[in-house]
C-alpha positions, 0 to 999 in steps of 0.5 A, spaced: 545 475 514 543 480 520 538 485 519 541 492 520 538 497 525 536 502 519 535 500 512 533 507 510 539 511 508 540 512 501 546 515 496 546 522 496 543 524 489 545 531 485 539 530 480 535 536 480 528 536 484 521 538 482 518 544 486 512 543 489 506 545 485 500 549 487 496 543 484 493 539 489 499 535 492 500 527 492 496 523 497 499 516 498 498 509 500 497 503 504 489 504 505 488 504 498 486 497 499 482 499 505 479 504 501 476 499 496 473 495 502 470 502 505 466 502 498 464 495 498 460 497 505 457 503 500 454 498 496 452 493 501 449 498 505 445 501 499 448 508 500 452 508 493 450 514 489 452 519 494 458 516 497 460 515 490 460 522 489 464 523 495 469 519 493 470 521 486 470 528 488 475 527 494 480 523 491 486 526 487 486 523 480 493 521 477 493 524 470 499 519 468 499 513 472 502 508 467 508 508 463 508 508 455 504 502 453 510 499 449 514 498 455 508 494 459 506 487 459 500 484 455 493 485 458 491 480 463 486 475 460 484 471 466 479 476 469 484 477 475 486 484 477 492 487 479 492 493 483 499 497 486 498 500 492 503 505 494 504 509 501 508 515 503 509 518 510 508 526 508 513 527 514 519 523 511 520 529 506 516 534 501 509 532 498 509 533 491 505 533 485 503 526 482 500 529 475 506 527 471 512 522 470 517 527 472 522 526 477 520 528 484 522 529 491 518 523 493 520 516 495 514 510 497 515 508 504 510 502 502 509 498 496 503 493 496 501 488 490 494 487 491 492 481 487 484 479 486 483 473 482 478 472 477 473 468 482 473 474 487 474 469 493 480 472 496 484 478 496 492 477 496 496 483 498 504 482 497 508 487 501 514 489 497 520 491 502 522 499 500 529 497 500 529 491 495 535 492 490 532 492 483 533 494 476 529 501 475 528 502 467 533 507 464 536 508 471 540 502 473 540 498 479 537 502 486 532 501 491 525 500 489 523 506 493 527 510 488 523 509 482 518 515 485 524 520 485 527 518 478 520 518 474 514 519 479 508 514 479 509 511 472 516 509 473 514 506 479 509 502 475 514 500 470 519 498 475 514 493 479 511 491 472 518 489 470 520 485 477 513 481 476 513 481 468 505 482 470 501 488 468 498 493 473 491 494 472 490 500 477 494 504 482 492 507 488 496 512 493 494 514 500 498 518 505 499 515 512 495 521 515 489 518 512 490 513 518 488 518 523 481 520 520 479 513 518 481 510 525 477 515 528 471 514 523 471 507 525 470 509 533 477 506 534 480 499 531 483 493 536 489 490 534 493 484 537 500 487 537 505 481 537 511 485 540 510 491 545 514 497 544 514 505 545 513 509 539 518 514 538 513 519 534 509 520 540 515 521 544 514 516 550 507 518 551 504 512 549 507 504 550 503 499 546 503 492 550 503 485 547 496 483 546 490 487 544 490 494 544 485 499 542 488 504 537 485 511 536 487 515 530 493 518 533 495 511 536 494 508 529 498 513 525 504 512 530 503 504 530 504 504 522 509 509 522 514 506 527 521 502 525 526 505 530 524 501 535 525 494 532 532 491 531 530 489 524 527 496 522 522 495 516 521 488 517 517 489 523 514 495 521 511 492 514 508 486 519 505 491 523 502 495 517 499 488 515 496 487 522 493 494 522 490 493 515 487 486 517 484 490 523 481 495 519 478 491 514 475 486 519 471 492 522 470 496 516 466 489 513 463 488 520 455 488 521 455 494 526 459 498 521 455 496 514 448 498 517 450 504 520 450 510 514 453 515 519 459 511 520 460 509 513 459 516 510 464 518 515 469 513 513 469 515 506 469 523 507 475 522 512 479 517 507 478 520 500 482 527 501 488 522 502 487 518 496 490 519 489 488 514 484 489 513 476 483 516 472 479 509 471 479 507 478 473 511 480 467 509 485 464 506 479 469 501 478 470 499 486 463 499 486 463 493 481 468 490 485 464 490 491 458 487 488 463 481 486 466 481 494 459 481 497 461 474 501 468 476 502 470 476 510 477 478 513 479 470 513 479 471 505 484 477 505 491 474 505 497 478 506 505 476 506 511 480 504 515 478 498 520 473 500 527 476 500 534 473 501 535 478 507 540 484 508 546 486 504 550 491 501 550 494 494 556 495 490 556 503 492 555 501 499 548 502 501 544 497 506 539 493 501 534 488 501 536 482 497 531 480 492 529 473 492 529 472 484 527 465 484 521 466 489 519 472 485 519 468 478 514 463 482 509 468 485 509 472 478 507 466 474 502 464 479 499 471 478 499 470 471 496 464 471 491 466 476 493 460 481 496 465 487 491 461 492 494 454 490 501 457 491 500 461 497 497 454 500 503 450 498 508 455 501 505 456 507 505 464 506 500 469 508 496 471 515 
C-alpha cells in the first residue's frame, strides 16, 4: 500500500460540540513522559519539595480520566506500569475542558502507550498512529483520535484499553506549545535530523538540514508539528517526535542539567502549565518512580511505532491506517506478561 499525502481528513460530523468552559482549558501531550523525566531530575538533584509544589500547582487535574470500572481490564499484578500520553496541537482546533467525559471539539494528534516494566530497567514508548482504524466503544469503527471527540479522555482511555486488553494506570496530556518553553529552559536541544525539510509553519524562515541541528523553542515546535513536508505525512512526523523526545530526555538527565538547580526549576516551571494529569499522577507518584529510575540512561528509553498494515480506505471513504491486529495482540500479551523487552529484542523494534 502507498502512503497518501495527508491522512488527517475526517468525515463530517453533525453531533453537537461542547462549548469552551471558563475553567482552565485542556493542555495536551507528547511531553507528559518528558515531564516525568524532568521530575526524575528533581529527586536526583535534591530539590524535590519546592519543585513538587511547582509541578502540582502548575498542572491541571483531569477529574474523570478513566471509564467505568466495569468496562476495564483487571489491574496489573506484575508491578509494571502503563501510562497513556496524549498530545494535542491547540492550533489544530479549539481547546476544550477535560474535566469530564463529555464529547468535545478535540482530537488527539499524538497517542503514546508508555510501558514501565517492574524491574524499572527500561521505559518503552509505543506511538499509535492517530488515523488507526479501531472500534470505539459505543460508537463503532473510526479513527482512534476520534475517541476524544466522542467521549473525552475517559473514552480515549477505554478505546486504547480495549485495543490492547491491558489496563492504563495513569494519563498525561501535553499541549505542543509546551515544547517551546521546555526547549528554551534546557538552553536548546540538539537533534540529529534524518530527513531535511522546510517547515510550513515557519513560512520558509527556517530550513532543517539533514544531520545535527540545534533547536530553540520555536524551531522545536515547528519540528514536532510538521507533516505537510513529507510524502508519508504522519509517519515521518511520528518518527520526528520520537527523535526529539529522545534528545530532550538525553539532555534532561545529563549531569550538566541535573546539577544546575536554576535550569531544573526553569524546566518544571516552563512545562507544568501545559500538562494535564489524572488526579493520582502527582509529583509524589512521579518522584517515587524517579527513585527507581536512578540508573536510567538515554539508551534505556526504547521508542517504536505500533505496527500497522499501511494505509487503506474505510467503508465510508476515509483514508485510514489499517491496524495490524496480530502484532497488536502480541505486543499486548508481552505487556501483560511484563516481557516487552524480550519481544522488542526479538522483533528488532525500537530506537
